[in-house]
C-alpha positions as CSV (number, residue, x, y, z in Angstrom):
1,M,-69.4,84.2,-61.5
2,H,-71.0,81.5,-59.4
3,Q,-73.6,80.7,-62.2
4,N,-71.0,80.5,-64.7
5,I,-69.4,78.2,-63.0
6,N,-72.1,76.2,-62.4
7,I,-73.0,76.2,-66.2
8,Y,-69.4,75.0,-67.6
9,E,-69.3,72.1,-64.5
10,L,-73.1,71.4,-66.0
11,F,-71.6,71.1,-69.5
12,V,-68.4,69.1,-68.5
13,M,-70.8,66.5,-66.4
14,G,-73.5,66.1,-69.9
15,I,-70.4,65.4,-71.8
16,T,-68.7,62.9,-69.7
17,L,-72.3,61.6,-68.8
18,H,-73.1,61.2,-72.9
19,G,-69.4,59.3,-73.2
20,F,-70.2,56.7,-69.9
21,F,-73.8,55.8,-71.8
22,L,-72.3,55.5,-74.8
23,A,-69.1,53.4,-73.7
24,G,-71.7,51.1,-71.6
25,L,-74.0,50.7,-74.9
26,M,-70.6,49.7,-77.0
27,A,-69.6,47.3,-74.5
28,I,-73.3,45.6,-74.2
29,G,-73.4,45.5,-77.8
30,Q,-70.3,43.2,-78.2
31,L,-71.9,40.8,-75.3
32,I,-74.9,40.4,-77.2
33,V,-73.3,39.6,-81.3
34,N,-74.3,35.9,-82.2
35,H,-71.2,35.1,-83.0
36,K,-68.3,35.9,-80.1
37,S,-64.3,35.5,-80.6
38,I,-61.6,36.9,-78.5
39,K,-62.0,40.2,-80.4
40,N,-65.5,41.0,-79.0
41,I,-64.5,40.3,-75.9
42,L,-61.5,42.8,-76.2
43,F,-63.8,45.3,-77.9
44,F,-65.9,44.7,-74.8
45,G,-62.7,45.5,-72.3
46,L,-61.8,48.2,-74.2
47,F,-65.2,49.7,-74.2
48,L,-66.2,49.2,-70.1
49,N,-62.5,50.6,-69.9
50,F,-64.2,53.8,-71.2
51,T,-67.2,53.5,-68.5
52,F,-64.3,53.0,-66.0
53,F,-62.4,56.2,-67.0
54,E,-66.1,57.9,-67.4
55,L,-67.5,56.9,-63.9
56,H,-64.6,57.7,-62.0
57,T,-65.0,61.1,-63.9
58,L,-68.1,61.8,-62.9
59,L,-67.7,60.8,-59.2
60,Y,-64.7,63.2,-59.1
61,Q,-66.9,65.8,-60.7
62,S,-70.1,65.5,-58.4
63,Q,-67.2,65.0,-55.3
64,L,-69.1,62.1,-54.5
65,L,-65.3,59.7,-54.8
66,G,-64.9,59.7,-51.6
67,H,-68.5,58.1,-50.1
68,Y,-67.4,55.3,-52.6
69,I,-64.5,54.2,-51.7
70,L,-64.0,51.4,-53.5
71,L,-65.2,52.9,-56.7
72,N,-61.5,54.9,-56.8
73,S,-59.8,51.5,-58.4
74,L,-61.8,51.9,-60.7
75,L,-58.9,54.5,-62.6
76,V,-56.4,51.8,-61.5
77,I,-58.2,49.2,-64.1
78,A,-58.9,51.7,-66.9
79,V,-55.6,53.2,-67.1
80,Y,-53.6,49.8,-66.4
81,S,-55.5,47.9,-69.1
82,L,-56.0,50.8,-71.7
83,G,-53.1,49.9,-73.4
84,P,-52.6,46.4,-73.6
85,L,-56.7,46.0,-74.8
86,F,-56.0,48.7,-77.9
87,Y,-52.1,46.9,-78.5
88,L,-53.4,43.8,-79.3
89,L,-56.6,45.0,-80.7
90,V,-54.1,46.6,-83.6
91,R,-52.4,43.9,-83.7
92,F,-55.3,41.7,-84.6
93,V,-55.9,44.3,-86.9
94,L,-52.4,44.3,-88.7
95,Q,-51.7,40.7,-89.1
96,N,-54.5,38.4,-90.3
97,S,-51.7,35.4,-88.4
98,F,-52.0,37.0,-85.1
99,Y,-53.9,35.1,-82.6
100,F,-54.7,35.2,-78.9
101,K,-52.6,33.0,-76.7
102,A,-52.2,32.4,-73.1
103,V,-49.0,34.0,-73.5
104,H,-51.0,37.3,-74.0
105,L,-52.5,36.8,-71.2
106,F,-49.4,38.5,-69.1
107,H,-50.1,41.8,-70.7
108,F,-52.8,42.0,-67.8
109,L,-50.3,41.0,-64.9
110,P,-49.6,43.9,-64.5
111,V,-53.7,45.0,-64.0
112,S,-54.4,42.5,-61.9
113,L,-51.0,43.2,-59.7
114,A,-52.4,46.9,-59.5
115,F,-56.3,46.1,-58.6
116,I,-55.1,44.2,-55.8
117,S,-52.5,46.8,-54.5
118,T,-55.1,49.3,-54.8
119,I,-58.2,47.6,-53.2
120,F,-55.2,47.3,-50.2
121,V,-54.6,50.7,-50.1
122,L,-57.7,51.6,-50.0
123,I,-59.1,49.5,-46.8
124,F,-56.0,49.7,-44.9
125,F,-54.5,53.3,-45.6
126,P,-57.0,56.5,-44.7
127,D,-58.3,58.9,-47.2
128,K,-56.0,61.7,-47.1
129,P,-55.7,64.5,-49.2
130,T,-53.2,64.4,-51.6
131,N,-50.5,67.0,-52.8
132,I,-51.2,67.0,-56.2
133,M,-55.0,67.1,-57.8
134,P,-56.5,66.7,-54.2
135,G,-60.0,64.9,-54.4
136,F,-59.1,63.3,-57.5
137,F,-56.7,60.6,-55.6
138,Y,-57.9,58.7,-52.6
139,N,-54.8,59.0,-51.1
140,Q,-51.0,59.5,-51.6
141,A,-50.1,55.6,-52.6
142,H,-53.5,56.0,-55.1
143,L,-51.6,58.8,-56.9
144,Y,-48.5,56.5,-56.8
145,I,-50.1,53.6,-58.3
146,T,-52.3,55.5,-61.1
147,S,-49.0,57.1,-62.1
148,G,-47.7,53.9,-63.1
149,G,-50.2,52.8,-65.3
150,S,-50.0,56.2,-67.0
151,I,-46.5,55.5,-67.8
152,S,-47.5,51.8,-68.5
153,V,-50.3,53.2,-71.1
154,L,-47.1,55.6,-72.8
155,C,-44.5,52.5,-73.5
156,Y,-48.4,50.4,-75.4
157,Q,-48.3,54.0,-77.2
158,I,-44.4,53.5,-78.7
159,A,-45.0,49.5,-79.1
160,I,-48.3,50.1,-81.1
161,W,-46.7,52.7,-82.9
162,K,-43.7,50.4,-83.8
163,N,-46.7,48.2,-85.1
164,I,-48.2,50.4,-87.3
165,Q,-45.0,51.5,-88.8
166,T,-43.5,47.8,-89.5
167,E,-46.5,46.4,-90.4
168,L,-48.9,48.7,-92.2
169,I,-45.7,51.4,-93.8
170,W,-48.8,54.4,-93.5
171,E,-47.6,57.2,-96.2
172,P,-49.0,60.2,-96.0
173,D,-51.3,59.7,-99.5
174,V,-52.3,56.3,-97.5
175,I,-53.7,58.3,-94.5
176,K,-55.4,60.9,-97.1
177,K,-57.4,57.7,-99.0
178,E,-57.9,55.4,-96.3
179,P,-61.2,56.8,-93.9
180,V,-60.0,53.8,-91.6
181,A,-56.5,54.4,-91.4
182,Q,-57.9,58.3,-90.8
183,A,-59.9,56.7,-87.5
184,I,-57.2,54.8,-85.8
185,L,-54.5,57.0,-86.5
186,G,-57.3,59.8,-84.8
187,F,-58.0,58.0,-82.2
188,F,-53.8,57.0,-81.3
189,I,-53.8,61.1,-81.7
190,I,-56.2,61.9,-78.6
191,L,-55.3,58.8,-76.6
192,F,-51.7,61.0,-76.5
193,L,-53.4,64.2,-75.9
194,V,-55.4,62.8,-72.9
195,Q,-51.8,61.3,-71.5
196,F,-50.2,64.7,-72.0
197,F,-53.3,66.8,-70.1
198,D,-53.3,64.2,-67.8
199,I,-49.8,65.1,-67.1
200,L,-50.0,68.3,-67.3
201,A,-52.4,67.8,-64.4
202,V,-50.2,66.1,-62.0
203,I,-47.1,68.9,-63.1
204,F,-49.1,71.8,-62.5
205,D,-51.7,70.5,-60.3
206,K,-54.6,72.3,-62.3
207,T,-58.1,70.5,-62.7
208,I,-58.4,72.4,-66.0
209,F,-56.1,69.9,-67.8
210,I,-58.4,67.2,-66.1
211,T,-61.0,68.5,-67.5
212,L,-59.3,68.5,-71.1
213,S,-58.6,65.4,-70.5
214,S,-62.4,64.6,-70.2
215,V,-63.4,66.5,-72.2
216,L,-61.5,65.2,-74.9
217,F,-61.6,61.1,-74.0
218,S,-65.8,61.7,-73.8
219,L,-66.1,63.5,-77.4
220,T,-63.8,60.9,-78.8
221,I,-66.3,58.0,-77.1
222,I,-69.2,59.7,-79.1
223,L,-67.2,59.6,-82.4
224,L,-66.6,55.8,-82.1
225,F,-70.6,55.8,-81.4
226,L,-71.2,57.2,-84.5
227,I,-68.6,55.7,-86.8
228,S,-69.7,52.4,-85.3
229,F,-73.1,53.8,-87.2
230,K,-71.2,54.7,-90.3
231,Y,-69.1,52.4,-90.3
232,P,-70.8,48.7,-89.0
233,N,-67.9,46.5,-90.5
234,F,-65.1,48.8,-89.3
235,Y,-63.3,46.5,-88.1
236,Q,-63.3,44.2,-90.9
237,T,-63.0,47.0,-93.3
238,A,-59.4,48.0,-91.2
239,Q,-58.3,44.1,-91.6
240,L,-59.0,44.6,-95.6
241,A,-56.7,48.2,-95.0
242,A,-54.5,47.0,-93.5
243,Q,-54.0,43.6,-96.0
244,N,-54.1,46.2,-98.8
245,Q,-51.2,47.9,-98.4
246,K,-48.8,44.9,-97.1
247,T,-50.0,43.5,-100.5
248,R,-48.6,46.8,-102.3
249,R,-45.5,47.2,-100.0
250,S,-44.8,42.9,-101.1
251,Y,-44.2,44.2,-104.8
252,L,-40.7,45.4,-103.3
253,Q,-39.9,42.2,-101.2
254,G,-36.6,41.0,-101.9
255,M,-35.2,43.7,-104.5
256,D,-32.0,45.7,-104.3
257,L,-34.0,49.5,-103.8
258,D,-30.6,51.7,-104.1
259,Q,-30.1,49.2,-107.6
260,I,-33.1,50.5,-108.8
261,E,-32.8,54.0,-107.9
262,T,-29.4,54.3,-109.5
263,N,-30.8,52.8,-112.5
264,L,-33.7,55.1,-112.5
265,K,-31.5,58.0,-112.1
266,T,-29.1,56.8,-114.8
267,L,-32.4,56.8,-117.3
268,M,-33.9,60.4,-116.4
269,I,-30.0,62.1,-116.2
270,Q,-27.8,60.7,-118.7
271,N,-30.5,58.7,-121.2
272,E,-33.1,62.4,-120.7
273,M,-35.5,59.9,-121.1
274,F,-38.3,62.2,-119.9
275,L,-37.7,64.3,-123.2
276,D,-40.2,61.7,-124.4
277,E,-43.4,63.2,-124.6
278,N,-45.2,59.5,-124.6
279,L,-43.2,58.3,-122.2
280,S,-45.4,55.6,-119.3
281,L,-45.2,53.8,-116.5
282,N,-45.4,50.7,-117.9
283,H,-42.1,51.7,-120.7
284,L,-40.2,52.9,-118.0
285,A,-40.6,49.7,-115.8
286,E,-40.4,47.9,-118.5
287,C,-36.1,49.5,-119.1
288,L,-35.8,49.0,-115.5
289,N,-37.3,44.9,-115.9
290,I,-39.3,45.6,-113.4
291,S,-43.8,45.4,-113.3
292,P,-45.4,48.8,-113.5
293,H,-46.9,47.6,-110.3
294,Q,-43.0,47.4,-108.3
295,L,-42.1,50.6,-110.3
296,S,-45.6,52.5,-109.1
297,Q,-44.5,50.9,-105.5
298,F,-41.1,52.2,-105.7
299,L,-41.5,55.5,-106.4
300,N,-44.6,56.1,-103.5
301,T,-42.6,54.8,-100.7
302,R,-39.2,55.2,-102.0
303,L,-39.3,58.6,-103.4
304,N,-43.3,59.9,-102.1
305,K,-43.9,60.9,-105.8
306,K,-46.2,59.8,-108.2
307,F,-45.5,58.8,-111.6
308,K,-46.6,61.9,-113.2
309,M,-44.7,64.2,-110.8
310,F,-41.6,62.4,-110.9
311,V,-40.8,62.9,-114.5
312,N,-42.6,66.7,-114.7
313,E,-40.1,67.2,-111.7
314,Y,-37.1,66.2,-114.4
315,R,-38.6,68.0,-117.0
316,I,-39.1,71.8,-115.1
317,A,-35.6,71.3,-114.7
318,K,-34.4,71.1,-117.9
319,S,-36.7,73.6,-119.3
320,K,-35.1,75.7,-116.1
321,E,-31.7,75.6,-118.4
322,L,-32.8,76.3,-121.5
323,L,-35.6,79.5,-120.4
324,I,-31.9,80.5,-119.2
325,H,-29.7,79.9,-121.8
326,D,-31.5,79.8,-124.6
327,K,-33.4,83.4,-124.5
328,D,-34.4,83.5,-128.1
329,V,-36.4,80.5,-128.0
330,K,-40.0,80.7,-127.4
331,I,-41.8,79.1,-124.3
332,L,-44.2,77.4,-126.5
333,A,-41.0,75.4,-127.7
334,I,-38.9,74.8,-125.2
335,A,-42.1,73.0,-123.7
336,F,-42.5,70.6,-126.6
337,D,-38.6,69.8,-126.1
338,V,-38.8,69.0,-122.7
339,G,-41.7,66.6,-123.1
340,F,-45.3,68.4,-122.4
341,K,-47.8,68.1,-124.8
342,S,-49.4,71.4,-124.3
343,K,-48.5,75.3,-123.2
344,S,-51.1,75.2,-120.8
345,T,-49.9,71.9,-119.3
346,F,-46.4,72.8,-118.8
347,N,-47.1,76.5,-117.1
348,A,-49.1,75.0,-114.8
349,S,-46.1,72.2,-113.5
350,F,-43.9,74.7,-113.9
351,L,-46.2,77.2,-111.5
352,K,-46.4,74.6,-108.6
353,I,-42.7,73.6,-108.6
354,T,-40.9,76.5,-109.1
355,G,-43.8,78.9,-107.9
356,K,-43.1,81.1,-110.9
357,T,-44.8,81.1,-114.4
358,P,-41.8,80.4,-116.7
359,S,-42.0,84.1,-118.2
360,E,-41.6,85.5,-114.7
361,Y,-38.6,82.7,-114.0
362,R,-36.6,83.7,-117.3
363,N,-37.8,87.4,-116.8
364,S,-36.2,87.1,-113.1
365,N,-32.6,85.7,-114.2
């Protein structure tokens, strides 16, 4: 049993050690670039922040925190600075017009105050085992200060999510297409899970949750390191993806979307334009007095549908009526009547939308 525990601890420390070194390498990489900018400084701070997290975890796992008292402050610095760094970097990605100003330094004021308070606590208050997670925190005051940082991270996560929703409008189809969107959203989710495990550790006083949080965080650092190899211009790619999304969204700015939806329903329900087998996006957009780009964006963002699926849903709804009320009419004839060009396409669409073949639907009704 003892051997199994040692192997388990060794595995956790190995993962954490890898995260520590890779985060340090990425931080150094931001310092040696030829043309430094505020973004490089923020990335340097973010990766340095990761090294602080990993070093504190390593010291805790090695039971050495008590021997290096002031290093307990690293956890506080990391927790309080994570939110502002991530938030400002996301702002840079989402908004081309965003520039770092002196007022943004106020985001780091809590970090400074928490660091000063922590140093005071570490020097003038004795090391005393806490009721929760003994050994992970220097004393009770250290626990309270760190908990305040965790609340700060959660607040920044909410602000980041609102920014993403406001500036990007990441629809499900965009997440599928954009690797950059997947990476940023993935990091956001992982950061939330890390926070969730940390909260569980404090509530239930179980070291297993801290271990899960540490491993997950270390694996994230390793993943970020690998992504930097596959996408060396990751930041520029992220900015381009964000700009593309805003360009697509801009097609509908200033338009009465409710009126477009009303006119679209009139064309499809009253005029039954879907019966035309040659109906195209361009022709339907022309009938609505909008551009094809605007109609496509409207269908994607407002109705969350592609043009083909949007039209086929009306065709299938009409075919369901005919299958029941005109039972003497052959299925192929109905397929042509509602706008399909072949029986195979009709059958495939019918099955996808209703979960039954046309024959099964007719027989069941």
